[in-house]
C-alpha positions in Angstrom: 87.6 89.6 122.4 88.2 87.2 118.8 91.4 89.0 117.0 90.8 89.4 113.4 93.2 87.7 111.2 95.3 90.0 108.5 97.6 88.7 105.7 100.0 90.5 104.2 100.8 89.5 100.8 104.2 90.0 98.8 105.7 88.0 95.7 108.7 86.8 97.7 107.5 86.9 101.6 111.0 87.8 102.4 110.8 91.2 103.2 108.3 93.9 103.3 105.1 91.3 104.2 107.7 89.5 106.9 108.0 93.3 108.3 104.4 94.2 108.4 103.4 90.8 109.7 106.0 91.5 112.8 105.6 95.0 113.3 101.5 94.8 113.4 101.7 91.5 115.9 104.4 93.9 118.5 102.0 97.0 117.9 98.8 95.4 117.9 99.1 91.6 118.5 95.9 92.1 121.2 93.4 93.0 118.4 95.2 91.1 115.5 96.4 87.7 114.4 98.9 88.8 111.8 100.2 86.5 109.1 102.0 87.0 105.9 102.6 85.3 102.5 104.3 85.1 98.9 103.2 84.4 95.5 106.6 83.2 94.5 108.5 81.8 97.5 112.3 81.5 96.6 113.9 81.7 99.6 113.6 82.4 103.3 113.2 85.4 105.2 116.0 88.1 103.8 118.4 88.5 106.8 118.4 92.7 106.5 114.7 92.0 107.5 115.6 90.0 110.6 118.3 92.4 111.5 116.5 96.0 110.9 113.4 94.3 112.9 115.7 93.1 115.5 117.1 96.7 116.0 113.9 98.0 117.3 113.2 95.0 119.5 110.6 93.0 117.4 110.7 89.4 118.0 111.6 87.5 114.5 111.1 84.0 115.8 107.9 83.4 114.4 109.0 84.4 110.6 109.4 82.2 107.9 108.5 82.2 104.1 105.2 80.8 103.3 103.2 80.4 100.0 99.9 81.7 99.4 98.5 78.7 99.0 98.8 77.6 102.5 96.2 79.9 103.5 93.9 80.0 100.4 90.2 78.8 101.3 92.0 77.4 104.6 92.1 80.2 106.8 89.3 83.1 106.8 91.1 86.8 107.3 89.6 90.0 107.7 92.2 91.9 105.8 94.4 91.1 102.9 96.7 93.8 102.4 99.1 93.5 99.4 102.3 95.3 100.0 103.7 95.3 96.6 102.5 96.0 92.9 102.8 92.7 91.8 101.1 91.1 94.4 98.5 93.5 93.9 98.2 92.9 90.3 98.5 88.9 90.2 96.6 87.7 93.4 93.1 86.5 92.8 91.0 89.5 93.5 88.9 87.0 95.6 89.3 83.6 97.1 87.4 81.9 99.9 87.7 83.2 103.1 89.0 86.8 102.0 87.7 89.9 103.8 88.3 93.2 102.7 91.3 93.7 100.6 93.7 96.6 100.9 96.8 97.8 99.1 99.9 99.7 100.5 102.2 99.6 97.9 106.4 99.6 99.3 109.6 99.7 97.2 111.4 96.2 97.7 114.5 96.8 99.8 115.4 93.6 98.6 115.8 94.9 94.9 118.3 98.1 95.9 122.1 97.7 95.0 124.3 99.1 97.4 127.1 98.2 99.8 126.0 96.4 102.6 125.3 99.9 104.6 123.3 101.2 101.9 121.5 97.9 101.9 120.6 97.8 105.4 119.8 101.8 105.2 117.2 101.0 102.6 115.5 98.0 105.0 115.7 100.8 107.6 113.8 103.1 105.4 111.1 100.4 104.1 110.5 99.4 108.0 110.0 103.0 109.2 107.5 103.2 106.0 105.4 100.3 107.1 105.4 101.3 110.8 104.2 104.5 109.9 101.3 103.1 107.8 100.1 100.9 110.3 99.8 103.0 112.9 98.1 105.6 110.8 95.9 102.4 110.0 95.5 101.6 113.6 94.4 105.0 114.3 92.0 105.0 111.6 90.5 101.8 113.2 90.6 104.0 116.5 92.7 100.9 117.9 95.6 102.0 120.2 98.9 100.9 119.6 100.7 98.9 122.2 103.6 100.0 123.8 
């Protein structure tokens, strides 16, 4: 069975899109080949992103920040899923190799201001929201969640 490629897109590719890529790989890697990218890469993967994914047993080794231009017109995606409103607004409405486009808006945990523990809690909240959304989507597609 050929896996469906999914591209999660956000502005910086440091938190939300990275979480979505890793969580989808963890929950349905037998069915999907997930990727993530950003419109304006400003650094690497946020350390809080790595921490909250590791807390739930997800391998973060394959994660690194990548620009959308690495994929545009080079890789066919069954789904392009924007995970922030900026990416949804700024991403070209279509480009070669893009299949169905979806928008799942999540708050940017990296923009949250607070203590280290408060920031970590915000990243956990967004991680859990992304996990719930992906599980709902998989259920709609009738794809079982891997344990």
